[in-house]
BAPAZA-162287 format. One record per residue (C-alpha): residue number from 1; y, x, z. Coordinates in steps of 0.2 Angstrom, whole numbers, plus 5000, padded with zeros to 4 digits. Layout:
! residues N
<rolum NUM, <Y, X, Z>>
...
//
This chain:
! residues 406
<rolum 1, <4971, 4909, 5105>>
<rolum 2, <4962, 4897, 5099>>
<rolum 3, <4943, 4900, 5089>>
<rolum 4, <4950, 4887, 5076>>
<rolum 5, <4967, 4896, 5074>>
<rolum 6, <4959, 4913, 5073>>
<rolum 7, <4949, 4906, 5058>>
<rolum 8, <4964, 4899, 5049>>
<rolum 9, <4970, 4917, 5052>>
<rolum 10, <4956, 4926, 5046>>
<rolum 11, <4958, 4917, 5029>>
<rolum 12, <4974, 4918, 5025>>
<rolum 13, <4974, 4938, 5027>>
<rolum 14, <4958, 4938, 5017>>
<rolum 15, <4967, 4926, 5004>>
<rolum 16, <4985, 4938, 5003>>
<rolum 17, <4974, 4953, 5001>>
<rolum 18, <4962, 4946, 4989>>
<rolum 19, <4975, 4942, 4978>>
<rolum 20, <4986, 4959, 4979>>
<rolum 21, <4967, 4967, 4974>>
<rolum 22, <4964, 4955, 4959>>
<rolum 23, <4979, 4962, 4947>>
<rolum 24, <4988, 4979, 4956>>
<rolum 25, <4971, 4990, 4953>>
<rolum 26, <4966, 4986, 4935>>
<rolum 27, <4985, 4984, 4933>>
<rolum 28, <4987, 4999, 4922>>
<rolum 29, <4971, 4995, 4911>>
<rolum 30, <4975, 4978, 4904>>
<rolum 31, <4992, 4986, 4899>>
<rolum 32, <4986, 4998, 4889>>
<rolum 33, <4972, 4982, 4882>>
<rolum 34, <4983, 4967, 4878>>
<rolum 35, <5001, 4977, 4877>>
<rolum 36, <4998, 4993, 4869>>
<rolum 37, <5007, 4999, 4884>>
<rolum 38, <5013, 5018, 4883>>
<rolum 39, <5007, 5028, 4901>>
<rolum 40, <5028, 5027, 4907>>
<rolum 41, <5028, 5010, 4905>>
<rolum 42, <5013, 5007, 4915>>
<rolum 43, <5020, 5021, 4927>>
<rolum 44, <5038, 5010, 4927>>
<rolum 45, <5027, 4994, 4931>>
<rolum 46, <5017, 5000, 4950>>
<rolum 47, <5035, 5005, 4954>>
<rolum 48, <5041, 4988, 4953>>
<rolum 49, <5031, 4986, 4969>>
<rolum 50, <5036, 5000, 4977>>
<rolum 51, <5056, 4996, 4973>>
<rolum 52, <5050, 4974, 4981>>
<rolum 53, <5043, 4987, 4996>>
<rolum 54, <5062, 4993, 5001>>
<rolum 55, <5070, 4977, 4995>>
<rolum 56, <5058, 4964, 5009>>
<rolum 57, <5063, 4969, 5024>>
<rolum 58, <5080, 4965, 5022>>
<rolum 59, <5076, 4948, 5016>>
<rolum 60, <5063, 4944, 5029>>
<rolum 61, <5074, 4950, 5042>>
<rolum 62, <5092, 4943, 5036>>
<rolum 63, <5083, 4924, 5028>>
<rolum 64, <5068, 4921, 5033>>
<rolum 65, <5066, 4926, 5051>>
<rolum 66, <5082, 4918, 5052>>
<rolum 67, <5085, 4902, 5043>>
<rolum 68, <5068, 4897, 5038>>
<rolum 69, <5048, 4892, 5047>>
<rolum 70, <5037, 4906, 5041>>
<rolum 71, <5024, 4896, 5035>>
<rolum 72, <5035, 4887, 5024>>
<rolum 73, <5045, 4901, 5016>>
<rolum 74, <5025, 4909, 5013>>
<rolum 75, <5019, 4892, 5007>>
<rolum 76, <5035, 4894, 4994>>
<rolum 77, <5034, 4910, 4988>>
<rolum 78, <5014, 4911, 4984>>
<rolum 79, <5018, 4894, 4976>>
<rolum 80, <5032, 4905, 4964>>
<rolum 81, <5021, 4920, 4965>>
<rolum 82, <5007, 4911, 4956>>
<rolum 83, <5015, 4904, 4942>>
<rolum 84, <5025, 4919, 4939>>
<rolum 85, <5006, 4930, 4938>>
<rolum 86, <5002, 4916, 4926>>
<rolum 87, <5016, 4921, 4917>>
<rolum 88, <5014, 4937, 4915>>
<rolum 89, <4998, 4935, 4905>>
<rolum 90, <5008, 4926, 4893>>
<rolum 91, <5020, 4940, 4888>>
<rolum 92, <5018, 4952, 4873>>
<rolum 93, <5033, 4963, 4877>>
<rolum 94, <5031, 4978, 4891>>
<rolum 95, <5049, 4976, 4895>>
<rolum 96, <5048, 4959, 4898>>
<rolum 97, <5031, 4963, 4908>>
<rolum 98, <5040, 4974, 4918>>
<rolum 99, <5054, 4961, 4923>>
<rolum 100, <5039, 4948, 4928>>
<rolum 101, <5032, 4959, 4937>>
<rolum 102, <5045, 4966, 4947>>
<rolum 103, <5052, 4947, 4953>>
<rolum 104, <5034, 4943, 4956>>
<rolum 105, <5035, 4959, 4967>>
<rolum 106, <5049, 4954, 4976>>
<rolum 107, <5042, 4937, 4982>>
<rolum 108, <5024, 4944, 4985>>
<rolum 109, <5028, 4959, 4997>>
<rolum 110, <5037, 4947, 5010>>
<rolum 111, <5023, 4937, 5011>>
<rolum 112, <5015, 4952, 5020>>
<rolum 113, <5027, 4955, 5034>>
<rolum 114, <5026, 4935, 5035>>
<rolum 115, <5007, 4936, 5038>>
<rolum 116, <5009, 4948, 5050>>
<rolum 117, <5021, 4938, 5060>>
<rolum 118, <5011, 4920, 5060>>
<rolum 119, <4998, 4928, 5066>>
<rolum 120, <5007, 4937, 5079>>
<rolum 121, <5017, 4923, 5083>>
<rolum 122, <5000, 4915, 5087>>
<rolum 123, <4990, 4928, 5101>>
<rolum 124, <4988, 4929, 5118>>
<rolum 125, <4984, 4949, 5115>>
<rolum 126, <4990, 4956, 5100>>
<rolum 127, <4984, 4973, 5102>>
<rolum 128, <4965, 4968, 5104>>
<rolum 129, <4967, 4951, 5095>>
<rolum 130, <4978, 4959, 5077>>
<rolum 131, <4963, 4971, 5071>>
<rolum 132, <4951, 4956, 5071>>
<rolum 133, <4962, 4946, 5060>>
<rolum 134, <4967, 4960, 5048>>
<rolum 135, <4950, 4966, 5045>>
<rolum 136, <4947, 4951, 5034>>
<rolum 137, <4963, 4957, 5023>>
<rolum 138, <4953, 4973, 5019>>
<rolum 139, <4936, 4959, 5017>>
<rolum 140, <4947, 4950, 5005>>
<rolum 141, <4953, 4969, 4993>>
<rolum 142, <4933, 4971, 4993>>
<rolum 143, <4931, 4955, 4988>>
<rolum 144, <4940, 4955, 4975>>
<rolum 145, <4938, 4968, 4966>>
<rolum 146, <4918, 4965, 4964>>
<rolum 147, <4919, 4949, 4959>>
<rolum 148, <4933, 4958, 4946>>
<rolum 149, <4921, 4972, 4943>>
<rolum 150, <4904, 4963, 4943>>
<rolum 151, <4913, 4951, 4928>>
<rolum 152, <4918, 4965, 4917>>
<rolum 153, <4936, 4958, 4916>>
<rolum 154, <4948, 4971, 4922>>
<rolum 155, <4954, 4973, 4904>>
<rolum 156, <4958, 4953, 4900>>
<rolum 157, <4972, 4941, 4908>>
<rolum 158, <4957, 4935, 4919>>
<rolum 159, <4962, 4945, 4932>>
<rolum 160, <4979, 4941, 4934>>
<rolum 161, <4973, 4921, 4931>>
<rolum 162, <4963, 4924, 4947>>
<rolum 163, <4976, 4931, 4958>>
<rolum 164, <4985, 4917, 4951>>
<rolum 165, <4976, 4901, 4958>>
<rolum 166, <4973, 4909, 4971>>
<rolum 167, <4991, 4914, 4977>>
<rolum 168, <4992, 4893, 4975>>
<rolum 169, <4980, 4888, 4985>>
<rolum 170, <4985, 4901, 4998>>
<rolum 171, <5005, 4895, 4995>>
<rolum 172, <4997, 4876, 4999>>
<rolum 173, <4987, 4880, 5012>>
<rolum 174, <5002, 4890, 5022>>
<rolum 175, <5008, 4874, 5023>>
<rolum 176, <4995, 4868, 5038>>
<rolum 177, <4996, 4887, 5046>>
<rolum 178, <5001, 4884, 5064>>
<rolum 179, <5022, 4882, 5066>>
<rolum 180, <5030, 4900, 5067>>
<rolum 181, <5047, 4893, 5070>>
<rolum 182, <5064, 4902, 5064>>
<rolum 183, <5074, 4914, 5074>>
<rolum 184, <5091, 4905, 5073>>
<rolum 185, <5106, 4911, 5069>>
<rolum 186, <5114, 4918, 5082>>
<rolum 187, <5099, 4934, 5081>>
<rolum 188, <5103, 4949, 5077>>
<rolum 189, <5104, 4957, 5059>>
<rolum 190, <5108, 4968, 5046>>
<rolum 191, <5103, 4976, 5032>>
<rolum 192, <5102, 4993, 5043>>
<rolum 193, <5092, 4986, 5055>>
<rolum 194, <5080, 4977, 5041>>
<rolum 195, <5074, 4994, 5035>>
<rolum 196, <5075, 5003, 5052>>
<rolum 197, <5090, 5012, 5051>>
<rolum 198, <5093, 5011, 5069>>
<rolum 199, <5075, 5025, 5069>>
<rolum 200, <5085, 5038, 5062>>
<rolum 201, <5087, 5046, 5081>>
<rolum 202, <5067, 5050, 5077>>
<rolum 203, <5076, 5066, 5067>>
<rolum 204, <5083, 5076, 5080>>
<rolum 205, <5063, 5079, 5083>>
<rolum 206, <5060, 5092, 5072>>
<rolum 207, <5043, 5090, 5070>>
<rolum 208, <5044, 5073, 5064>>
<rolum 209, <5059, 5078, 5052>>
<rolum 210, <5044, 5089, 5046>>
<rolum 211, <5033, 5076, 5044>>
<rolum 212, <5041, 5062, 5037>>
<rolum 213, <5049, 5074, 5022>>
<rolum 214, <5026, 5078, 5021>>
<rolum 215, <5026, 5059, 5022>>
<rolum 216, <5036, 5053, 5008>>
<rolum 217, <5029, 5067, 4996>>
<rolum 218, <5013, 5067, 4999>>
<rolum 219, <5014, 5047, 4991>>
<rolum 220, <5018, 5057, 4974>>
<rolum 221, <4999, 5061, 4974>>
<rolum 222, <4997, 5043, 4981>>
<rolum 223, <5005, 5035, 4966>>
<rolum 224, <4993, 5045, 4953>>
<rolum 225, <4977, 5036, 4960>>
<rolum 226, <4983, 5017, 4963>>
<rolum 227, <4992, 5019, 4945>>
<rolum 228, <4980, 5027, 4935>>
<rolum 229, <4963, 5032, 4943>>
<rolum 230, <4954, 5015, 4935>>
<rolum 231, <4965, 5018, 4917>>
<rolum 232, <4955, 5035, 4918>>
<rolum 233, <4940, 5030, 4925>>
<rolum 234, <4936, 5016, 4912>>
<rolum 235, <4943, 5029, 4897>>
<rolum 236, <4930, 5040, 4905>>
<rolum 237, <4916, 5025, 4902>>
<rolum 238, <4912, 5023, 4921>>
<rolum 239, <4904, 5004, 4919>>
<rolum 240, <4911, 4993, 4932>>
<rolum 241, <4926, 5005, 4937>>
<rolum 242, <4937, 4993, 4949>>
<rolum 243, <4916, 4989, 4959>>
<rolum 244, <4915, 5005, 4961>>
<rolum 245, <4934, 5008, 4966>>
<rolum 246, <4928, 4999, 4981>>
<rolum 247, <4919, 5012, 4990>>
<rolum 248, <4937, 5019, 4993>>
<rolum 249, <4940, 5004, 5005>>
<rolum 250, <4922, 5005, 5012>>
<rolum 251, <4926, 5022, 5017>>
<rolum 252, <4943, 5017, 5023>>
<rolum 253, <4936, 5004, 5035>>
<rolum 254, <4925, 5017, 5042>>
<rolum 255, <4934, 5030, 5043>>
<rolum 256, <4947, 5021, 5052>>
<rolum 257, <4934, 5018, 5067>>
<rolum 258, <4936, 5038, 5070>>
<rolum 259, <4955, 5038, 5071>>
<rolum 260, <4956, 5032, 5088>>
<rolum 261, <4941, 5044, 5097>>
<rolum 262, <4948, 5061, 5084>>
<rolum 263, <4969, 5059, 5088>>
<rolum 264, <4968, 5064, 5105>>
<rolum 265, <4956, 5074, 5105>>
<rolum 266, <4960, 5085, 5090>>
<rolum 267, <4978, 5084, 5089>>
<rolum 268, <4991, 5075, 5075>>
<rolum 269, <4990, 5089, 5066>>
<rolum 270, <4974, 5091, 5064>>
<rolum 271, <4973, 5077, 5059>>
<rolum 272, <4985, 5075, 5047>>
<rolum 273, <4981, 5090, 5037>>
<rolum 274, <4962, 5085, 5035>>
<rolum 275, <4973, 5071, 5024>>
<rolum 276, <4982, 5080, 5016>>
<rolum 277, <4966, 5093, 5011>>
<rolum 278, <4958, 5077, 5005>>
<rolum 279, <4970, 5071, 4994>>
<rolum 280, <4968, 5090, 4986>>
<rolum 281, <4951, 5090, 4984>>
<rolum 282, <4950, 5071, 4977>>
<rolum 283, <4962, 5078, 4961>>
<rolum 284, <4951, 5092, 4960>>
<rolum 285, <4936, 5084, 4959>>
<rolum 286, <4943, 5069, 4948>>
<rolum 287, <4951, 5087, 4937>>
<rolum 288, <4932, 5095, 4933>>
<rolum 289, <4921, 5080, 4936>>
<rolum 290, <4927, 5068, 4923>>
<rolum 291, <4913, 5076, 4908>>
<rolum 292, <4902, 5064, 4915>>
<rolum 293, <4905, 5046, 4921>>
<rolum 294, <4891, 5044, 4933>>
<rolum 295, <4893, 5063, 4941>>
<rolum 296, <4894, 5062, 4958>>
<rolum 297, <4911, 5071, 4960>>
<rolum 298, <4919, 5056, 4952>>
<rolum 299, <4911, 5045, 4965>>
<rolum 300, <4916, 5057, 4981>>
<rolum 301, <4933, 5058, 4976>>
<rolum 302, <4933, 5038, 4976>>
<rolum 303, <4926, 5039, 4994>>
<rolum 304, <4936, 5051, 4998>>
<rolum 305, <4949, 5039, 5000>>
<rolum 306, <4946, 5034, 5017>>
<rolum 307, <4950, 5048, 5023>>
<rolum 308, <4965, 5053, 5013>>
<rolum 309, <4972, 5036, 5017>>
<rolum 310, <4967, 5034, 5035>>
<rolum 311, <4969, 5052, 5041>>
<rolum 312, <4988, 5053, 5036>>
<rolum 313, <4995, 5035, 5033>>
<rolum 314, <4984, 5028, 5049>>
<rolum 315, <4988, 5044, 5057>>
<rolum 316, <5008, 5043, 5052>>
<rolum 317, <5010, 5026, 5061>>
<rolum 318, <5000, 5031, 5077>>
<rolum 319, <5011, 5047, 5077>>
<rolum 320, <5025, 5036, 5074>>
<rolum 321, <5023, 5023, 5087>>
<rolum 322, <5020, 5036, 5099>>
<rolum 323, <5039, 5046, 5096>>
<rolum 324, <5049, 5032, 5093>>
<rolum 325, <5042, 5024, 5110>>
<rolum 326, <5041, 5007, 5114>>
<rolum 327, <5061, 5002, 5111>>
<rolum 328, <5063, 5007, 5092>>
<rolum 329, <5043, 5008, 5087>>
<rolum 330, <5045, 4994, 5078>>
<rolum 331, <5061, 5000, 5068>>
<rolum 332, <5053, 5014, 5066>>
<rolum 333, <5037, 5009, 5060>>
<rolum 334, <5047, 5000, 5047>>
<rolum 335, <5057, 5014, 5044>>
<rolum 336, <5041, 5024, 5038>>
<rolum 337, <5033, 5010, 5030>>
<rolum 338, <5051, 5007, 5018>>
<rolum 339, <5052, 5028, 5017>>
<rolum 340, <5034, 5031, 5009>>
<rolum 341, <5028, 5013, 5003>>
<rolum 342, <5046, 5012, 4996>>
<rolum 343, <5055, 5028, 4992>>
<rolum 344, <5040, 5040, 4989>>
<rolum 345, <5029, 5027, 4979>>
<rolum 346, <5046, 5024, 4968>>
<rolum 347, <5046, 5043, 4964>>
<rolum 348, <5029, 5045, 4962>>
<rolum 349, <5024, 5029, 4949>>
<rolum 350, <5038, 5034, 4940>>
<rolum 351, <5033, 5052, 4937>>
<rolum 352, <5015, 5049, 4937>>
<rolum 353, <5017, 5037, 4921>>
<rolum 354, <5029, 5053, 4913>>
<rolum 355, <5015, 5065, 4919>>
<rolum 356, <5001, 5053, 4909>>
<rolum 357, <5010, 5052, 4896>>
<rolum 358, <5012, 5072, 4890>>
<rolum 359, <4990, 5074, 4894>>
<rolum 360, <4989, 5059, 4880>>
<rolum 361, <4980, 5066, 4865>>
<rolum 362, <4969, 5060, 4852>>
<rolum 363, <4957, 5047, 4858>>
<rolum 364, <4964, 5048, 4874>>
<rolum 365, <4970, 5060, 4888>>
<rolum 366, <4970, 5079, 4894>>
<rolum 367, <4962, 5072, 4911>>
<rolum 368, <4959, 5089, 4918>>
<rolum 369, <4978, 5093, 4917>>
<rolum 370, <4985, 5074, 4923>>
<rolum 371, <4975, 5076, 4940>>
<rolum 372, <4979, 5095, 4943>>
<rolum 373, <4996, 5089, 4946>>
<rolum 374, <4996, 5077, 4959>>
<rolum 375, <4982, 5091, 4967>>
<rolum 376, <4995, 5106, 4965>>
<rolum 377, <5009, 5093, 4974>>
<rolum 378, <5000, 5089, 4989>>
<rolum 379, <4991, 5107, 4991>>
<rolum 380, <5012, 5112, 4990>>
<rolum 381, <5014, 5100, 5005>>
<rolum 382, <5000, 5105, 5014>>
<rolum 383, <5005, 5123, 5015>>
<rolum 384, <5023, 5116, 5020>>
<rolum 385, <5016, 5106, 5032>>
<rolum 386, <5005, 5118, 5040>>
<rolum 387, <5020, 5133, 5040>>
<rolum 388, <5033, 5122, 5049>>
<rolum 389, <5026, 5109, 5059>>
<rolum 390, <5024, 5111, 5078>>
<rolum 391, <5019, 5098, 5090>>
<rolum 392, <5016, 5099, 5106>>
<rolum 393, <5001, 5093, 5114>>
<rolum 394, <5010, 5079, 5122>>
<rolum 395, <5020, 5070, 5110>>
<rolum 396, <5040, 5067, 5117>>
<rolum 397, <5047, 5051, 5114>>
<rolum 398, <5063, 5052, 5107>>
<rolum 399, <5077, 5054, 5118>>
<rolum 400, <5086, 5038, 5114>>
<rolum 401, <5086, 5021, 5109>>
<rolum 402, <5095, 5018, 5094>>
<rolum 403, <5109, 5027, 5085>>
<rolum 404, <5124, 5021, 5095>>
<rolum 405, <5117, 5030, 5110>>
<rolum 406, <5115, 5048, 5101>>
//
């Protein structure tokens, strides 16, 4: 791959995740300030992205990949997305705001897969080259959060305006990206294959089934963090909350370096247990540290994001790939993503809104009560996983590559 191509792809990834970070992290705070939203309405708005995660693979697999050059359809989607983000700031009604965010999410989420497709199509050695391209996405997330936090615009429409402007820019820039032609009408495809249904054969493995159920359930406490961490930190008086939440992404970038080293040395079960234990600890720290906006407990809860995410979800992707083997690994990763960031987060975002609303008090929330709930859920998943998950040292690959051959 040429250096110039690598530079173009790196900028693409940077902008892709800059857009997401600009509006998503602080949306709950914006909704409270500008729309006087209830916690249930905030949870519903965050659920839009989860629903889009379920539906976007169908669009990419059945339409985008087969009929359109990836860079062109990504360009159109980002330009339309920019208009929708701007439209969201002109709305004063929570119901209408939800529908705009849902439509935007349906437009944005396919661009994640499309950007990956564009990158992979240009690579001569994806295993070595892709991580160096994808890391610019993490950088984009961090830079966006830093800008939003330092400018003090978490509660204002400016976060959406920034995301909208960058989205339009990326849309226009996409037409300059290297060509990634469609696979054509002859390409095989179905709704079931698009969401990875052929990987259901993995459920013949009891350890993987236990892991899969645990992964969906652990997304419920995960949704609490995404939906309410920023409103929580702002409500308790932490200055530059969005900027300080970036410590979680920095932590994520550092801990991910340890995963290849630890995966084969301590085993998948211990890695996953560390990740789930970190979720319990994080919410206990939030529950008992919120009396002081500068408490070390709040900062530690943020920094634990690296262990929470990397040690469970990144390890989970690696475990899924090893279980699936070469023939169905793409379907397996698609199924895992749809189930966790789709189904699990859909349940979690709605549930987190209901719980936060139930702990409202005059002038704010009983945050100790709010955070104890995801701590208890994560603890229950931890116990369930500890008791029932039994995996051999050498991970067995799926016995059959497709459901039709079972």
